[in-house]
C-alpha positions in Angstrom: -148.3 69.5 112.0 -151.4 71.0 110.6 -150.7 74.0 108.4 -152.3 77.4 108.9 -154.2 79.2 106.2 -155.3 82.5 107.8 -152.8 85.0 109.2 -154.8 87.2 111.5 -152.9 90.4 112.1 -153.7 93.5 114.1 -151.4 96.5 114.3 -151.5 99.4 116.7 -150.1 102.5 115.1 -149.4 106.1 116.0 -152.3 107.0 113.7 -154.0 105.8 110.5 -151.9 107.6 107.9 -149.3 105.1 106.5 -147.3 108.0 105.1 -146.8 109.7 108.5 -147.6 107.1 111.1 -145.7 104.0 112.3 -146.5 100.6 113.7 -146.1 100.4 117.5 -147.4 96.9 118.2 -148.1 93.8 116.2 -149.9 90.6 117.0 -150.5 87.6 114.7 -152.5 84.5 115.1 -152.2 81.6 112.7 -155.4 79.6 112.2 -156.6 77.0 109.8 -159.6 77.8 107.6 -162.0 76.6 110.4 -160.5 79.2 112.7 -158.7 76.7 114.9 -155.7 78.5 116.5 -152.3 77.0 115.6 -149.8 79.6 116.9 -149.5 83.3 117.9 -146.9 86.0 117.9 -146.6 89.4 119.5 -144.1 92.2 119.3 -143.5 95.8 120.2 -141.8 98.0 117.6 -139.5 100.8 118.7 -140.7 104.1 117.2 -139.0 107.5 117.5 -140.4 109.2 120.7 -140.8 112.6 119.0 -143.0 110.9 116.3 -145.1 109.3 119.0 -145.6 112.6 120.8 -146.5 114.5 117.6 -148.9 111.8 116.1 -150.7 110.4 119.1 -152.8 113.4 119.7 -156.4 114.4 119.1 -159.9 113.1 120.1 -159.3 109.4 119.5 -156.2 109.3 121.7 -157.8 111.5 124.3 -160.7 109.0 124.5 -158.3 106.1 124.6 -155.7 107.7 127.0 -155.1 104.4 128.9 -154.2 102.6 125.7 -152.1 105.5 124.4 -150.1 105.6 127.7 -149.6 101.9 127.6 -148.3 102.0 124.0 -146.0 104.9 124.8 -144.6 103.2 127.9 -143.8 99.9 126.2 -142.0 101.7 123.4 -138.8 101.6 125.4 -138.7 97.7 125.0 -139.5 97.8 121.3 -137.5 96.1 118.6 -136.5 97.4 115.2 -139.3 97.0 112.6 -136.9 94.9 110.4 -136.3 92.4 113.3 -140.1 92.0 113.8 -140.5 91.6 110.0 -137.9 88.8 110.0 -139.7 87.2 113.0 -143.0 87.3 111.2 -141.5 85.8 108.1 -140.1 82.9 110.2 -143.5 82.5 111.8 -145.1 82.1 108.3 -142.4 79.7 107.2 -143.0 77.6 110.3 -146.8 77.4 110.4 -148.0 78.1 106.9 -148.1 76.2 103.6 -148.0 77.9 100.2 -150.9 80.3 100.6 -151.2 82.9 103.4 -154.4 84.9 103.5 -154.3 88.0 105.7 -157.3 88.2 108.0 -158.7 90.7 110.5 -161.1 93.7 110.9 -160.5 96.4 108.4 -157.4 94.5 107.5 -156.9 96.6 104.3 -155.7 99.4 106.6 -153.2 97.2 108.3 -152.1 96.0 104.9 -151.1 99.5 103.9 -148.7 99.7 106.9 -147.4 96.2 106.1 -146.7 97.2 102.5 -144.8 100.3 103.6 -142.9 99.1 106.7 -142.5 95.4 106.1 -142.4 94.8 102.3 -140.7 91.4 102.5 -143.5 90.2 104.7 -146.0 91.7 102.3 -144.5 89.6 99.4 -145.6 86.4 101.3 -149.2 87.4 101.6 -151.9 86.5 99.1 -153.6 89.4 97.4 -157.0 88.1 98.7 -157.8 89.0 102.3 -160.5 87.9 104.8 -162.0 91.1 106.2 -164.4 90.7 109.1 -165.6 94.2 108.5 -167.4 93.1 105.3 -169.4 90.6 107.4 -170.2 93.3 109.9 -171.6 95.6 107.2 -173.8 92.8 105.9 -175.1 91.5 109.1 -175.8 94.9 110.7 -177.5 96.3 107.6 -179.2 93.3 106.0 -180.0 91.2 109.1 -180.1 93.7 112.0 -177.5 91.6 113.9 -174.7 93.4 115.7 -171.7 91.8 117.4 -170.3 93.9 120.2 -166.6 93.3 121.0 -164.5 95.2 123.5 -162.5 98.0 121.9 -159.2 97.7 123.8 -157.1 98.9 120.9 -154.4 96.4 121.8 -153.3 94.1 119.1 -153.8 90.6 120.5 -157.1 91.5 122.2 -158.4 92.9 118.9 -157.4 89.8 116.9 -159.1 87.5 119.4 -162.2 89.7 119.2 -162.1 89.6 115.4 -161.9 85.8 115.4 -164.8 85.5 117.9 -166.8 88.0 115.8 -166.4 85.9 112.6 -167.3 82.7 114.5 -170.5 84.5 115.7 -171.4 85.5 112.1 -170.8 81.9 110.9 -173.4 80.6 113.4 -176.1 82.2 111.2 -175.0 80.1 108.3 -175.8 76.7 109.9 
C-alpha cells in the first residue's frame, strides 16, 4: 500500500481560543505528496454542553447559525477526545510512513488545539506544515488570482475545499 505524506486536518471548535475553547468535530484526509487521497477519518468529540452554550455566541456564530446548530445537535453522539486521539494515532500508524506533515488552511490554528487537547497525536506530527493560506496570500496579492471555496465550516467539507484550492494554485506552476 502506498504511504501517505500529508495529514490534512480540519477542526471545528467552539471558538478560536485554545485556552478556552474545545474541539467539536475533526476530519482528516491522508494524501500522498501529489494530493492523491489514500484514506479519511471523521469524528465528533463530546464537549460539555455549558461550554458550548457559553462559547458559541457572537457575530460569527449568528452568521453561521445552521452550522452552529448542527454542531450542537451532534454533540450528543460525540466521543471522548482521548478516544478520538487514539483513533487518529491508529490512522497515522496504518497509512503513514516515518514523516507526517500536517496540512490545511490556517492549519497553525488547528495545531494549537492539537497540541493542547491531543498531545500524543501532536508528537507524531513533523514541525513543518503545509498551509494553503500561504498560497492564498501570495496568489491573491501578487497574481490577482482568487480561489473561492464554500465556507461550510464543517470539517470534512473544509478539508476537501483546501485540497481543491491547493490543486488550483498548482495549475499555475505548470
